[in-house]
N, C-alpha and C positions, 0 to 999 in steps of 0.2 A: 620383414615388414618394417616400414618407416615408423620412427617414434611418433610421428604426427598422424599416423593412420587412424587411430580411434577418434581423434578430433576431426579429421577429414570426414569420416563416416557420419559423425554426429552433425556436422555442419550441413552435409548433403541431406541427411534425414530431416533436420529441422526445416530446411528450405523447402523440402517436399511435403512438409506438414505431417510427417509420420509420428503417430502418437507415442510409440515406444522410444523413438529418438528424442522426442520432446521431454519425456520423463527422465531419460538418462542425461540429457543435456542440462536440465534444471538441477538434477542431483549433483552433477559435476560442478556446476556453477556455485551451488551451496557450499561444497567442500572447499572451494578456493584452490589456490596453488597455480602453478605455471600453466597446466592444461586448461584450467577454467579461464584464466586470463586470455589465453590464445583463442579459446572458443568464443568468448565475448568479443574479442577484437575482430575476429573474422565475421561474426554475425552482425556487428553494429551497423555497417553500411546498409543492411536490410531493414533497419528499424525506422520508426518515425511515421509509420503509415496507419497504425491502429488508433482507434479512438479509445483512450484509457479513461474509464470512469471509476472514481474512488467512492466507496460507500462507507460511511462511518456513523457512529452513534452509540449510545449506551447499550450494554448487554440487555437482551430482551426486547429491544426496540423493533424487532421484526426485519432486520436487515437481510438475514439469510433467506427468509421466505420471499422477500422482495427480490433478491438476487435470482432465485429460482424462477420467479415469475418473469423477470426481465429477460432471462435466457430464453424462455418460451416465446416471448414477443420477438426477440431478435431472430431466432431460428425460423419463426413463421415468415419473416421478411427475407429469409435466405442469407442472413449474415452469419459468419462463423464467429465463435465466441471462445475466449479463454477466461477462466475464473481462477483467481488467486485468493484463497481464503486464509487469513491470518488469525489463528485461534490460540487461546490458552492451551497448555499442554499437560498431559498426565505426567506426574512425577515418576511414574513407574515405567510407562511405555514410550515416553517422549513423543507420543502421537497426539494429534489434535483431538480433544475430547468433546467439542461442541458438535462434531459430527456433520461436516458439510457433505460427507459421503452418504449420509442418510437424507439430509435435506434436499440434495440435488440428484437423488437416485433416478428420477425420471429422465435425466439427461445423460446418464453414464454410457448408454449404448449408442448415443448419437455421435457419429464420427466428426460432426461439425463443432463439437464442444470438447474442450480439454479443461479438466478441473484439477487444481493442485492445492493441497492443504499445507500450511506451514505453521508449525508449533513454535511458541516462543522459547521453549527449552531446546538446548542444543545450538542456539544462535546467540549466545550471550554477547551483547554488544554488536551483533552482526545481522540482526533480523532485517533491518532496513536494507542492508546490502544484499541479502539473499532474496528479498522481495523484489528489489530493483532488477536483479539478475534474471529472476523468473519472468518478470514483465518484459524485459528485453528479448528473451528467448521466444516468448509467445508472439511478440511483435514481429520478430524476424521470421517466424513460421507463417506469417500472413494472416493471422487472426484479424478479423475486421474490428471487433470490439473486445476489450479486456476489462473485466469487472474485478476490481481490487477491493475486497471486503476486509475491514478490520473491526475488532471488538474494542469499544471504548473511544473516548475523545480526549485521551491524555496526550502529552507531547510526543510520545513515541508513535502512537497511532496516527496522529496528525502528520508527523514526519513521513510516515510510510505512504499515506495517501497523497502527499504533496507531489508525487510524480505524476498524478492524474491530470488529464486535460480539463475534466469537469468533475466536480465533487458533489455528492448527495449526502445531506445530513438527515438521518432517519430519527424522527421523534415519535414516540408512541402515544396515541390518544388514550386518555383515561389514566395515565400514569402520574399526572400531576407535576411532571418534571419538564414539560415542553418549554414553558417560558423560563423556568429556572435554568435550563440548559443554555438558552440564549444569553442569559445574564452571566453565565460562567466563563465568558470569554471565547465563545465559539462563533461569534457573529461573522468573523472574517473568513471562516472556513468554507461554507457551502456556496455553490452556484445555484443549487436547488434544494429546498427543504421538502421532504416527504413526510407527512403525518401519516403514520401507518395504522393498521387495524381500524380502517375506516368504518367498519360495522359497529364500532363501539358507540354507545349512546351519546358520549361527549365528544365524538370525533369532530363534528362541525364547529363546536364551541372551541376546541383546541386550535383548529385552523384560524378562527377569528382572533383568538388570544395571541397566537404567534404573529399574525399579520399586524396586530395592534402594537406588539412589542417591537417589531421591526420598523414600524412607521416613525419612531422617534430617533432612529439612527441617522447619522449624518451621511452615511454612504448609501447608495441605491440598494434597496432591499431585494433579496433573491425571491424568485417565485415560490409560493407555498402551495403544494398540491396534496390533495387527500387521496390516499391509496388504500386498497384492501386487496393484498396480494392473493389471499386464499380464494377470493371470489373474482380475481382478475379485473378488479375495478380500479381505474386510474393508472394502471401500469403502462398502457399504450400512451396515455397522455404524458406520463413521466418521460418515456423514451423520446417522444416527439419533442418535448421541451429540451432535453439533453442534446438531441440531434440539431435542433434549431440554434442553440447556444454555440455548439461546436462549429456549425457552418458560419455563424456570424463572426466568431473569433478568427476563423480561418480567412474570411474575406477581408477583414480590416487589419490583419497582421497581429492581432492580440495572441493568437494561438502560438505563432512562432516565437513571440516575445516571452510568453508564459513558459513554453517548453525550454527556451534558452535559460531563463532565470532558474527554473527547476533543476536543470542539468548542472548549472554552476553550484546551486545550493547542495545538491546530492553529492557532487564531487567533494566539496568542502566537508560535508558531513562524513563521507567515507575516509577522508584524510584524518579527521579527528578520531574516528573509530580505530583506524590502523595505528595512529600515533599512541593512543591510550593503550592498545594491545601491546605495542612494542615496549612502552614504559613498564607495564605490569610484568611482562615476561623478563625484562632486564633487571627489574627490582630484586628478584630472587638470586641473581648471580653476580651483580655488580656491587662490590663493597662500598664504593664511593656513593653510589645512588642509594644503597641501603642506609648509609650513614646519614644522608640528608633526610630521609624519611623518618629515621629514628629521632632526629633533632626536632622534626615537626611533632612527632608523637610526644616528646618530652617538653613541648612548648618552648623550646629554645630558639626556634625560628618560626616566623609567621608563614602561612601557606603561600602568600603572594610572593614573598622573597624566595621561598623554596622553589617555586615554579621556574624562575629564571635559572637557578642552579641546575634543576633537573633537565631543562631544555639544553643547557650547555653540555651536560654530561652525556645525554642520549643523542642529541643531534649535532653537537659540536658548534652551537651558536649561542650567543648571549642575547 
């Protein structure tokens, strides 16, 4: 059997949309290495067709319930769906503990839906890379829509959803943090804001508050929609708005520009991740590099000066 036979089989299986091949391909891509690189290289020409939707927001904002409701809306329209859910992990099992496998249980037997959970543990410094790889595999498999859900609105989560074509920021009605979230520097993130748990008594007031906060911004404000995923209210309207935005971006060239910018940013981010990994691995075995770091520890050299020396040692450049 050819050394490339397993990759050949995975490529064929992914292109055919086989669920087992999808799972194995994503697992291989997460592990990295030569086979993973070859897999992604072979599948990459088949990507760029899915509408990738990123969903972010604080824990408890109702993103997962919203994702499940969106899957229902998409499947009712005959669209195939991939879900990548990035959750905190158990320190014991390294599995995702927020339980997308419970939240999305209604969709597990649906052959048109593929769900993948990714825990932050086991991907130190490489979670964004693993998420990007999973998204590319699902795209190559021909999924019409990929929903990429993250927990939180920190820099790492924002970086992960930056691969998306359109981004939804979920804000929970009644939490008191809707306007505060907008003040915390997330104004530039979303294309659409979804105020969740629309059955809450203060839900409509929260929508008004968010719109008022957005009205003072210098940039055009994203649409603010009220959703109640448990009762399937506002979810159709949310998807229609996302589809409308996606179509408008495609027609005026913004989609291609955004995707190109995202790809360059992701490439540079992966370079930075790989470079840091190489420096950390080499630090334990290279006496010269170790000596520089010890001088930093002893405050004999400043970190900025040390960087130039580290780059010279590791990469042979000044």
